[in-house]
C-alpha positions in Angstrom: 34.1 -43.6 17.6 37.0 -45.9 17.5 39.6 -45.7 20.2 42.7 -43.8 19.3 46.0 -44.4 21.1 48.4 -41.9 19.5 52.1 -42.6 19.1 54.0 -40.0 21.1 57.5 -41.4 20.8 59.6 -44.0 18.9 63.1 -44.7 20.1 65.7 -47.2 19.0 68.9 -48.4 20.5 71.7 -50.8 19.7 71.7 -54.1 21.7 73.4 -57.4 21.4 71.9 -60.6 20.0 72.7 -64.2 21.0 75.8 -64.3 18.9 77.2 -61.2 20.4 76.4 -59.1 17.3 74.6 -55.8 17.4 70.9 -55.6 16.6 68.0 -53.1 16.8 65.7 -52.7 19.8 62.8 -50.3 19.5 60.6 -48.8 22.2 57.3 -47.2 21.2 55.2 -45.0 23.6 51.6 -44.2 22.9 49.0 -42.1 24.7 45.3 -43.0 25.0 43.2 -40.1 23.7 40.4 -40.3 26.2 42.4 -40.8 29.4 45.8 -39.5 28.6 47.3 -42.8 29.9 50.7 -43.6 28.4 51.7 -47.1 27.3 55.0 -48.3 26.1 56.6 -51.5 24.9 59.8 -52.6 23.3 60.8 -55.4 20.9 64.1 -56.4 19.3 65.0 -57.8 15.9 66.7 -61.2 15.2 69.3 -62.0 12.6 70.0 -65.1 10.5 73.3 -66.8 9.6 71.8 -68.9 6.9 70.0 -66.3 4.8 68.2 -66.5 1.5 69.3 -64.1 -1.2 65.7 -62.8 -1.6 65.3 -61.7 2.1 64.6 -58.1 3.0 67.9 -56.3 3.7 69.3 -55.7 7.1 71.1 -52.4 7.3 74.6 -52.7 8.7 77.1 -49.9 9.2 80.1 -51.4 7.5 82.6 -49.4 9.5 85.4 -50.4 11.9 83.0 -50.9 14.9 81.7 -54.4 15.6 83.5 -55.6 12.5 81.2 -53.6 10.4 78.0 -55.2 11.9 76.9 -52.2 13.8 73.3 -51.0 13.3 73.6 -47.3 14.0 72.4 -46.4 10.6 69.2 -48.3 11.1 68.7 -46.8 14.5 69.2 -43.3 13.1 66.4 -44.0 10.6 64.1 -45.1 13.4 64.9 -42.1 15.6 64.4 -39.6 12.7 62.5 -40.5 9.5 60.3 -43.3 10.9 59.6 -41.4 14.2 58.5 -38.3 12.3 56.3 -40.3 10.0 54.5 -42.1 12.9 54.1 -39.4 15.5 50.4 -39.0 16.2 49.4 -42.1 14.3 47.1 -44.6 16.0 49.2 -47.5 17.4 46.2 -49.8 17.0 46.2 -49.4 13.3 49.0 -51.9 12.5 48.1 -52.2 8.8 48.5 -48.4 8.3 51.7 -48.2 10.3 53.3 -50.9 8.4 52.1 -49.5 5.1 53.5 -46.1 5.9 57.0 -47.5 6.7 57.1 -49.6 3.5 56.1 -46.6 1.5 58.6 -44.4 3.3 61.4 -46.9 2.4 60.3 -47.1 -1.2 62.3 -50.1 -2.2 61.4 -53.7 -2.9 63.7 -55.2 -0.3 63.6 -52.4 2.4 67.2 -51.6 1.6 66.7 -47.8 2.2 65.6 -47.7 5.8 66.6 -51.3 6.6 64.3 -54.2 7.3 65.8 -54.3 10.8 64.7 -50.7 11.4 61.2 -51.2 10.0 60.6 -54.5 11.7 61.7 -53.3 15.2 59.1 -50.5 14.9 56.4 -52.9 13.6 56.9 -55.4 16.4 57.0 -52.7 19.1 53.8 -51.1 17.8 52.0 -54.4 17.9 53.1 -55.1 21.5 52.2 -51.5 22.5 48.7 -51.9 20.9 48.1 -55.1 22.8 49.1 -53.4 26.1 46.9 -50.4 25.4 43.9 -52.8 25.1 45.1 -54.8 28.0 45.1 -58.0 25.9 47.6 -60.8 25.5 49.6 -60.3 22.4 48.5 -63.6 20.8 44.8 -62.5 21.3 45.5 -59.0 19.9 47.1 -60.4 16.8 44.8 -63.4 16.3 41.5 -62.7 17.8 39.2 -64.9 19.8 40.1 -68.1 17.9 43.8 -68.0 18.8 44.1 -71.2 20.9 46.4 -73.7 19.2 49.7 -74.4 20.9 52.4 -75.4 18.4 54.4 -78.6 18.3 58.1 -77.7 19.0 60.5 -78.5 16.3 63.6 -78.8 18.5 67.0 -78.4 16.7 69.0 -80.8 18.8 71.9 -81.6 16.3 73.4 -78.7 14.4 75.5 -78.7 11.2 76.2 -76.6 8.2 76.8 -72.9 8.9 75.4 -73.2 12.4 78.2 -75.4 13.6 81.7 -75.9 12.2 81.7 -79.7 12.2 81.6 -82.4 9.5 77.8 -82.4 9.2 76.7 -80.7 6.0 72.9 -80.6 6.6 72.1 -77.7 8.9 69.5 -78.9 11.4 68.2 -82.2 12.8 65.0 -81.8 14.9 62.8 -83.8 17.2 59.0 -83.3 17.3 57.1 -84.6 20.4 53.9 -85.4 18.4 52.7 -88.0 20.9 52.2 -85.5 23.7 48.7 -84.6 24.8 49.6 -81.1 25.8 52.2 -78.6 24.9 53.7 -78.8 28.4 54.1 -82.5 28.0 55.6 -82.1 24.6 58.2 -79.6 25.9 59.1 -82.0 28.7 59.5 -84.9 26.3 61.7 -83.0 24.0 63.9 -81.7 26.9 64.3 -85.3 28.3 65.4 -86.6 24.9 67.8 -83.7 24.6 69.5 -84.5 27.9 69.7 -88.3 27.1 71.2 -87.3 23.7 73.9 -85.4 25.5 74.6 -88.5 27.7 74.9 -90.7 24.6 77.2 -88.3 22.8 79.5 -88.1 25.8 79.5 -91.9 26.1 80.4 -92.3 22.5 83.3 -89.7 22.7 81.6 -87.0 20.7 81.7 -83.3 21.6 78.7 -81.9 23.4 79.5 -78.3 22.5 76.5 -76.6 21.1 75.8 -74.6 17.9 74.1 -71.3 17.4 70.7 -72.7 18.2 71.6 -74.8 21.2 71.9 -78.1 19.4 74.9 -80.4 19.8 77.5 -80.3 17.1 79.1 -83.8 16.8 81.3 -84.8 13.9 78.9 -87.3 12.4 79.5 -88.3 8.8 75.9 -88.7 7.5 72.3 -87.9 8.3 71.7 -91.7 8.9 74.2 -91.5 11.7 72.4 -88.6 13.3 68.9 -90.3 13.1 70.3 -93.5 14.5 71.7 -91.6 17.5 68.5 -89.7 18.0 66.6 -93.0 18.0 68.9 -94.3 20.9 68.1 -91.1 22.8 64.4 -91.3 22.3 64.3 -95.0 23.5 66.6 -94.2 26.5 64.1 -91.5 27.5 61.4 -94.1 27.5 59.5 -93.0 24.3 58.7 -94.7 21.0 60.4 -93.5 17.8 57.7 -92.7 15.2 54.9 -92.6 17.7 55.9 -90.3 20.5 58.8 -88.6 18.8 59.3 -88.0 15.0 62.0 -86.2 13.1 62.4 -83.1 11.0 65.4 -81.6 9.2 66.6 -78.4 7.6 68.9 -79.3 4.7 69.6 -75.6 3.9 70.4 -76.8 0.4 71.1 -73.3 -0.9 74.2 -73.3 1.2 75.4 -76.5 -0.5 74.5 -75.6 -4.0 77.3 -75.0 -6.5 76.0 -72.9 -9.4 79.0 -73.6 -11.6 78.5 -77.4 -11.6 74.7 -77.3 -10.9 75.3 -79.8 -8.1 75.1 -79.9 -4.3 78.5 -80.2 -2.6 78.8 -82.0 0.7 82.4 -81.1 1.9 82.1 -83.1 5.2 80.8 -86.3 3.8 83.0 -89.3 3.3 83.5 -90.0 -0.4 82.4 -93.4 -1.7 85.2 -95.9 -1.4 86.8 -94.0 1.4 86.6 -94.4 5.1 88.1 -93.1 8.3 90.2 -95.9 9.6 90.6 -94.2 13.0 94.0 -95.7 13.7 97.2 -94.0 14.9 99.5 -95.1 12.1 101.5 -92.8 9.9 100.0 -91.3 6.7 100.2 -93.8 3.9 101.2 -96.7 6.1 99.3 -99.8 4.8 97.3 -101.7 7.4 95.4 -104.9 7.2 91.9 -103.6 7.9 88.7 -103.1 6.1 86.0 -100.4 6.8 82.5 -100.0 5.7 81.4 -96.7 4.0 77.8 -96.3 2.9 77.5 -100.1 2.9 80.6 -100.7 0.7 83.5 -102.6 2.3 86.8 -101.0 1.3 90.4 -101.6 2.1 91.8 -98.6 3.8 95.1 -97.2 5.2 95.8 -94.4 7.6 95.5 -91.1 6.0 93.4 -92.4 3.1 90.2 -90.6 4.2 88.7 -88.5 1.4 85.8 -86.2 2.0 83.5 -84.4 -0.5 80.5 -85.7 -2.3 78.5 -84.0 -5.1 74.9 -84.7 -5.8 72.5 -83.7 -8.6 69.0 -82.5 -7.8 67.7 -86.0 -8.7 70.2 -87.6 -6.4 69.2 -85.2 -3.6 65.5 -86.3 -4.0 66.6 -89.9 -4.0 68.5 -89.3 -0.8 65.4 -87.8 0.9 63.3 -90.7 -0.3 65.6 -93.2 1.3 65.7 -91.2 4.6 61.9 -91.0 4.7 61.6 -94.7 4.1 64.2 -95.6 6.8 63.3 -93.1 9.5 60.1 -91.3 10.8 61.2 -88.1 9.0 58.0 -86.1 8.5 59.4 -82.6 7.6 62.2 -81.5 5.2 63.0 -77.8 5.0 64.9 -76.2 2.1 65.5 -79.6 0.5 66.7 -77.9 -2.7 68.2 -74.5 -3.7 66.1 -71.4 -3.6 66.0 -70.9 -7.4 65.6 -74.6 -8.4 61.9 -74.3 -9.0 61.9 -77.3 -11.4 63.7 -79.4 -8.8 61.2 -78.4 -6.1 58.3 -79.4 -8.4 59.9 -82.9 -8.8 60.6 -83.1 -5.1 57.0 -82.2 -4.2 55.6 -84.6 -6.8 57.7 -87.5 -5.3 57.4 -86.8 -1.6 54.7 -84.2 -1.1 52.0 -86.7 -0.1 54.3 -88.3 2.5 56.1 -85.5 4.2 56.0 -81.8 4.9 58.3 -79.9 2.4 59.0 -76.5 3.9 60.2 -73.5 1.9 62.4 -71.1 3.8 65.0 -69.6 1.4 62.5 -70.6 -1.3 59.8 -68.3 -0.1 61.5 -65.9 2.4 58.0 -65.1 3.9 57.3 -63.2 0.7 53.8 -63.5 -0.8 55.1 -63.0 -4.4 57.5 -66.0 -4.1 54.9 -68.0 -2.2 52.3 -67.4 -4.9 54.8 -68.6 -7.5 55.4 -71.8 -5.5 51.7 -72.4 -5.1 51.1 -72.0 -8.8 53.9 -74.4 -9.7 53.1 -76.9 -7.0 56.5 -76.4 -5.3 56.7 -77.4 -1.5 53.6 -77.7 0.7 54.5 -75.5 3.7 56.2 -72.2 4.4 58.6 -71.2 7.1 57.7 -67.8 8.5 60.4 -65.5 9.7 59.2 -62.0 10.3 62.6 -60.4 9.7 62.7 -62.0 6.2 59.9 -59.7 5.1 60.1 -56.8 7.6 56.6 -56.1 9.0 54.0 -57.9 11.1 51.4 -57.2 8.4 53.4 -58.8 5.6 54.3 -61.9 7.6 50.6 -62.4 8.5 49.6 -61.9 4.8 52.0 -64.7 3.9 50.5 -67.0 6.6 47.0 -66.3 5.3 48.0 -67.0 1.7 49.7 -70.3 2.7 46.7 -71.5 4.7 44.2 -70.6 1.9 46.3 -72.8 -0.4 46.4 -75.7 2.0 50.1 -75.1 2.8 51.4 -75.8 6.3 52.9 -72.9 8.4 55.9 -73.1 10.7 56.8 -70.0 12.8 60.6 -69.7 13.1 63.3 -68.0 15.1 66.7 -67.0 13.7 70.1 -68.2 14.7 70.9 -64.8 16.0 68.1 -64.3 18.5 67.2 -62.1 21.4 65.3 -62.8 24.6 62.0 -61.4 23.2 59.3 -64.0 22.7 57.2 -62.4 20.0 57.1 -65.4 17.8 55.6 -67.6 20.5 52.6 -65.3 20.6 52.5 -65.2 16.8 52.4 -69.0 16.6 49.4 -69.1 18.8 47.8 -66.1 17.1 47.7 -67.7 13.7 47.2 -71.3 15.0 50.3 -72.3 13.1 50.6 -75.6 14.8 54.4 -75.7 14.6 57.3 -73.6 15.9 61.0 -73.7 15.4 62.9 -72.0 18.1 66.0 -74.2 18.7 67.1 -76.6 21.4 65.5 -76.6 24.9 68.5 -74.6 26.2 70.0 -71.1 26.1 67.8 -68.3 27.3 67.1 -66.8 23.8 65.5 -70.1 22.9 63.8 -71.1 26.1 62.2 -67.6 26.4 59.9 -68.7 23.5 59.2 -72.1 24.9 58.5 -70.6 28.4 56.1 -68.0 26.9 54.1 -70.8 25.3 53.8 -72.5 28.7 52.3 -69.3 30.1 49.9 -69.0 27.1 48.8 -72.6 27.5 48.1 -72.0 31.2 46.2 -68.8 30.4 44.0 -70.5 27.8 43.2 -73.4 30.2 40.8 -75.9 28.8 40.5 -73.9 25.5 44.1 -74.7 24.6 44.7 -77.2 21.9 47.9 -79.0 21.0 48.4 -79.7 17.3 48.9 -83.3 16.3 
């Protein structure tokens, strides 16, 4: 007879995430049938700022509390309809629990109960099941072959909607691929991060951080970012391209202008324009020339013009030039989420050289992922459990991606909590890569620190992906 650990209570509450916005926390209590022992665990739900239009729906209250961002409606669904449906169910049967909630919701996007309500319960059930069997969560989810520690993709420079600066691309990341262990990789990344702060301070840039802990300087182009990262890597005593490589999240859907079918970069200096940086009055002619994107132009104070438009073809050409110039090995959301033809071209041109990650393109959804696989669009998927709403569906997407030869990157959200579920998930599925922000701020370091514990527990069995 299989062990039954019956759910005896499901309770949700409203807590705050890392941006100070409300989110859902769920606590599940279950009782072992044979001994009567009660086990409980809780998990909380993250929330994104840069979201794809095809993501599962977060249920928000829309009233005058928390500027309409309250989650009391989702919490009420957990404490009534979902609780009633799950009482007495075996917490160890994750597949059945997730199926029941999806069926109870009855919509394609989980808009009835709310993906935040469903996911909170799904995560908490998984953690309760692991505790009931006295197993580490990564082992419970992944089985005996869960042993691969992921390479951190540390978001050390923020732009786009994550930071109100002049950078239009959303994330610039460092990856410590030259490390022999995860612990060494984390140390290397943290060292580069601190040297980057020193350099930015020395150069007169702000070292305020964005939502994910990365710095938010007013750089004018990705080349300027990568050049600065190179200085930080070398100052830390590492070799660019060997010890540390780069990744970026373009978040191109945020830049896409449907009316003109172009990508608009509002913070980028227009060709033929430059920031003279002098203190003269607007319009006052000065004898000075500046260089903008390699073109020398005469300039005067106040002549700066910003705003560049690019076609999909020009976006691909930009990525090609960046890959040629820098050790850029991963580009996420390089084109808009509905530009399937553009993604096909991008993959044909760069797919053999770099990892092309679909985030908004796939939204951890097997239907969209299958479309991408069939078309030959992208070659990796970003996995965010709150994009799809249940542990089961997220793991289905990971399995589909791996069978197709696609890479997998487990990811946080910009609005995070201190829970470290995704750290265990990354090891459970041997993803090999994890995005969870800069090596600062507790909601980011909680994931990095949990991976340190897992590596220590695995001992000699632990592998570090290279």
